[in-house]
C-alpha positions as CSV (number, residue, x, y, z in Angstrom):
1,X,-53.8,-94.1,38.8
2,X,-56.8,-93.3,36.5
3,X,-58.7,-91.7,39.4
4,X,-55.7,-89.6,40.2
5,X,-55.4,-88.4,36.6
6,X,-59.1,-87.5,36.6
7,X,-58.8,-85.7,39.9
8,X,-55.7,-83.8,38.6
9,X,-57.5,-82.7,35.5
10,X,-60.5,-81.5,37.5
11,X,-58.3,-79.5,39.8
12,X,-56.5,-77.9,36.8
13,X,-59.9,-77.1,35.2
14,X,-61.1,-75.4,38.5
15,X,-57.9,-73.4,38.7
16,X,-57.9,-72.2,35.1
17,X,-59.7,-69.0,34.3
18,X,-62.4,-69.3,31.7
19,X,-60.8,-67.1,29.0
20,X,-63.1,-67.6,26.0
21,X,-66.7,-67.8,25.1
22,X,-68.8,-71.0,25.1
23,X,-69.8,-72.4,21.7
24,X,-73.5,-72.0,22.8
25,X,-74.6,-68.4,22.3
26,X,-77.4,-66.2,21.0
27,X,-78.7,-66.5,17.5
28,X,-77.3,-63.0,16.4
29,X,-73.8,-63.6,17.9
30,X,-70.8,-64.5,15.8
31,X,-67.6,-65.7,17.5
32,X,-64.1,-65.4,16.0
33,X,-62.0,-68.5,15.5
34,X,-60.4,-68.2,19.0
35,X,-63.9,-67.7,20.6
36,X,-62.5,-64.6,22.4
37,X,-64.4,-62.0,20.4
38,X,-68.2,-61.9,20.2
39,X,-70.0,-59.7,17.7
40,X,-73.8,-59.1,17.4
41,X,-74.3,-59.1,13.7
42,X,-77.9,-57.8,13.5
43,X,-80.8,-56.5,15.5
44,X,-80.2,-55.4,19.1
45,X,-81.1,-58.7,20.9
46,X,-80.2,-62.4,20.8
47,X,-76.7,-61.4,21.9
48,X,-76.3,-63.8,24.9
49,X,-72.8,-65.3,25.5
50,X,-71.4,-67.5,28.3
51,X,-68.0,-68.4,29.5
52,X,-66.6,-71.7,28.1
53,X,-66.1,-73.0,31.7
54,X,-67.5,-72.3,35.1
55,X,-65.6,-69.6,36.9
56,X,-63.3,-70.5,39.8
57,X,-64.0,-68.6,43.0
58,X,-62.3,-65.2,43.0
59,X,-61.5,-65.3,39.2
60,X,-62.8,-62.5,37.1
61,X,-64.3,-63.0,33.6
62,X,-63.2,-59.8,31.9
63,X,-64.3,-58.3,28.6
64,X,-63.4,-55.2,26.8
65,X,-65.9,-53.3,24.7
66,X,-64.6,-53.2,21.1
67,X,-67.4,-51.8,19.0
68,X,-70.5,-49.7,19.6
69,X,-73.6,-49.4,17.4
70,X,-75.6,-46.1,17.4
71,X,-79.4,-46.0,17.4
72,X,-80.1,-48.4,20.2
73,X,-81.0,-47.8,23.9
74,X,-79.2,-49.9,26.5
75,X,-75.7,-51.3,27.0
76,X,-73.7,-54.4,27.9
77,X,-75.2,-56.7,30.6
78,X,-73.1,-59.1,32.6
79,X,-73.6,-61.6,35.4
80,X,-73.6,-65.2,36.4
81,X,-75.8,-68.3,35.9
82,X,-75.9,-71.7,37.4
83,X,-77.3,-73.1,34.1
84,X,-74.9,-75.1,32.0
85,X,-75.2,-73.4,28.6
86,X,-74.9,-76.9,26.9
87,X,-78.1,-77.9,28.7
88,X,-80.3,-75.0,27.4
89,X,-83.0,-76.1,25.0
90,X,-82.8,-72.7,23.4
91,X,-80.7,-69.6,24.3
92,X,-83.0,-66.9,25.5
93,X,-83.4,-63.7,23.6
94,X,-82.5,-61.5,26.5
95,X,-80.5,-61.9,29.8
96,X,-83.0,-59.5,31.4
97,X,-85.6,-60.7,32.0
98,X,-85.6,-64.0,30.0
99,X,-82.6,-65.8,31.4
100,X,-83.1,-64.3,34.9
101,X,-86.7,-65.6,34.9
102,X,-85.4,-69.1,34.5
103,X,-83.9,-68.9,38.0
104,X,-80.4,-69.3,39.4
105,X,-79.2,-66.4,37.2
106,X,-78.0,-62.9,38.3
107,X,-77.5,-60.2,35.7
108,X,-76.4,-56.6,36.1
109,X,-77.0,-53.9,33.4
110,X,-74.1,-51.6,32.8
111,X,-74.9,-47.9,32.4
112,X,-72.9,-44.7,31.6
113,X,-73.3,-43.5,35.2
114,X,-71.0,-46.2,36.5
115,X,-67.8,-44.3,35.7
116,X,-65.6,-43.1,38.6
117,X,-66.9,-40.2,40.7
118,X,-64.4,-37.6,41.8
119,X,-64.0,-37.3,45.7
120,X,-66.3,-34.8,47.3
121,X,-68.6,-34.7,44.2
122,X,-66.5,-32.0,42.5
123,X,-64.9,-31.9,39.1
124,X,-61.3,-32.4,40.2
125,X,-59.4,-35.3,38.8
126,X,-58.6,-38.4,40.7
127,X,-55.7,-40.7,39.8
128,X,-56.5,-44.5,39.4
129,X,-55.6,-46.7,42.4
130,X,-51.9,-47.6,42.5
131,X,-52.3,-50.9,44.4
132,X,-51.2,-53.7,42.1
133,X,-54.0,-56.0,43.5
134,X,-57.7,-55.5,43.9
135,X,-58.6,-57.3,47.2
136,X,-62.1,-58.7,47.7
137,X,-62.1,-60.8,50.8
138,X,-59.6,-63.6,50.1
139,X,-59.6,-62.9,46.3
140,X,-56.7,-61.0,44.9
141,X,-57.0,-59.8,41.4
142,X,-54.1,-58.2,39.5
143,X,-55.1,-54.7,38.5
144,X,-52.7,-54.6,35.5
145,X,-55.3,-55.7,33.0
146,X,-58.5,-54.6,34.6
147,X,-58.4,-51.1,33.0
148,X,-58.2,-50.8,29.3
149,X,-56.3,-47.5,29.3
150,X,-52.8,-46.3,28.4
151,X,-50.3,-46.0,31.2
152,X,-48.1,-42.9,31.8
153,X,-45.1,-43.1,29.5
154,X,-46.7,-45.8,27.3
155,X,-49.2,-45.7,24.5
156,X,-51.4,-42.7,24.0
157,X,-51.2,-39.8,26.5
158,X,-54.6,-38.7,25.3
159,X,-56.3,-41.8,26.5
160,X,-54.4,-41.6,29.8
161,X,-55.9,-38.1,30.3
162,X,-59.5,-39.2,29.5
163,X,-59.3,-41.8,32.3
164,X,-57.5,-39.4,34.7
165,X,-60.3,-36.8,34.2
166,X,-63.0,-39.4,34.6
167,X,-64.7,-38.6,31.3
168,X,-64.7,-42.1,29.7
169,X,-68.0,-43.8,30.5
170,X,-68.2,-47.4,31.6
171,X,-70.1,-48.1,28.3
172,X,-67.5,-46.5,26.0
173,X,-65.1,-48.4,23.7
174,X,-62.1,-49.9,25.5
175,X,-63.9,-49.9,28.9
176,X,-63.3,-53.2,30.6
177,X,-66.1,-55.0,32.5
178,X,-65.6,-58.0,34.7
179,X,-67.7,-60.4,36.8
180,X,-66.7,-62.7,39.6
181,X,-68.0,-64.3,42.7
182,X,-66.5,-64.3,46.2
183,X,-67.3,-67.1,48.7
184,X,-68.8,-66.2,52.1
185,X,-68.2,-67.9,55.4
186,X,-71.8,-69.5,55.2
187,X,-70.9,-71.4,52.1
188,X,-72.7,-69.0,49.7
189,X,-71.1,-66.3,47.5
190,X,-71.5,-62.7,46.5
191,X,-71.3,-61.6,42.9
192,X,-69.1,-58.5,42.2
193,X,-68.9,-56.4,39.0
194,X,-65.5,-54.8,38.2
195,X,-65.7,-51.7,35.9
196,X,-62.3,-50.3,34.8
197,X,-60.5,-51.6,37.8
198,X,-63.1,-50.5,40.4
199,X,-65.3,-52.9,42.4
200,X,-69.0,-52.0,42.2
201,X,-69.7,-53.9,45.4
202,X,-71.8,-57.0,45.9
203,X,-74.5,-56.8,43.2
204,X,-76.1,-60.1,44.2
205,X,-75.7,-62.0,47.5
206,X,-76.0,-65.6,48.7
207,X,-75.3,-67.3,45.3
208,X,-75.0,-71.1,45.4
209,X,-71.2,-71.3,45.5
210,X,-71.3,-75.1,45.6
211,X,-72.7,-75.2,42.0
212,X,-70.8,-74.4,38.8
213,X,-71.3,-70.7,37.9
214,X,-70.8,-69.5,34.3
215,X,-70.2,-65.9,33.3
216,X,-73.0,-64.3,31.3
217,X,-72.2,-61.5,28.8
218,X,-75.2,-60.0,26.9
219,X,-73.9,-58.1,23.9
220,X,-77.0,-55.9,24.0
221,X,-78.3,-52.8,22.1
222,X,-75.5,-50.2,21.7
223,X,-72.8,-52.7,22.6
224,X,-71.9,-54.5,19.3
225,X,-68.7,-56.3,20.0
226,X,-66.7,-57.4,23.0
227,X,-63.4,-59.3,23.5
228,X,-62.3,-61.6,26.4
229,X,-59.3,-60.3,28.3
230,X,-57.2,-63.0,30.0
231,X,-56.2,-62.3,33.5
232,X,-53.0,-63.9,34.9
233,X,-53.1,-64.7,38.6
234,X,-49.6,-66.3,39.1
235,X,-46.3,-65.3,37.7
236,X,-46.5,-63.4,34.4
237,X,-46.0,-65.5,31.3
238,X,-43.0,-65.1,28.9
239,X,-45.4,-63.5,26.4
240,X,-46.5,-60.9,29.0
241,X,-42.9,-60.2,30.0
242,X,-42.0,-59.6,26.4
243,X,-44.9,-57.2,26.0
244,X,-43.9,-55.3,29.1
245,X,-40.4,-54.8,27.8
246,X,-41.6,-53.7,24.3
247,X,-44.1,-51.3,25.7
248,X,-41.5,-49.6,27.9
249,X,-39.4,-48.7,24.8
250,X,-42.0,-47.2,22.5
251,X,-43.8,-43.9,22.5
252,X,-47.1,-45.0,21.1
253,X,-48.7,-48.4,20.5
254,X,-49.0,-47.6,16.7
255,X,-45.2,-47.9,16.6
256,X,-45.5,-51.6,17.3
257,X,-46.6,-52.2,13.8
258,X,-43.2,-51.1,12.4
259,X,-41.2,-53.5,14.7
260,X,-39.7,-56.7,13.3
261,X,-41.8,-59.0,15.5
262,X,-44.0,-62.1,14.8
263,X,-47.6,-61.0,14.0
264,X,-49.1,-62.8,17.0
265,X,-46.8,-60.9,19.3
266,X,-47.6,-57.6,17.6
267,X,-51.3,-58.2,18.1
268,X,-50.8,-59.2,21.7
269,X,-48.8,-56.0,22.4
270,X,-51.3,-53.7,20.6
271,X,-54.3,-55.1,22.4
272,X,-53.4,-55.0,26.1
């Protein structure tokens, strides 16, 4: 019976998305009480963060850029590592090259040029994909939370237009960046980066899928603060359903503040 309980807990842990940061992090990082918001409080380095748990296959660790800091060159860096953060003697100053040079680590630097390109190379606008799921081999990721933008008829129409016209860079505030790995038939895995709902392709190949892989988020240089965005893979929670109903009946997210709702629900609705 004890073995069955241990096995059940292990299966539950593998199936649960890592939706907060690890307590081990860079010297200049401060986490909030929930460990879902990471802020670099000084300098431009020592901003390394990790997921609390190893990522399950096909599950994205998603963050939204909340604050920027002028005066630095470089942006957010994300990736995966097979190093357990708890086992590190010291957290490296940089993900690139320090953590990567330790081996078994794959990190990708996000740049402004990663925003969506219009078809044909022209300036015409292109609407975001309407498919509710982003398919990567056998992985199916709900698109609902992958893009930190307003939707038509909800929230700010101005932000909708920025995304529709493809003028919001990947490194801008409210952009959402995710990392995941997708198993291959040979037993290895490919690492994929998702930027505002779009797959950037396999950024690293033949990762050791049999080993626990933690998400790496380097709050580097001009990126000052990021927040973990939970992604639901099954049926939506009651909290999510409440948010959907509330958002359908308001003109702008600022109107949520005037509603007679519990503060945690207001915060949840305002920060989709």
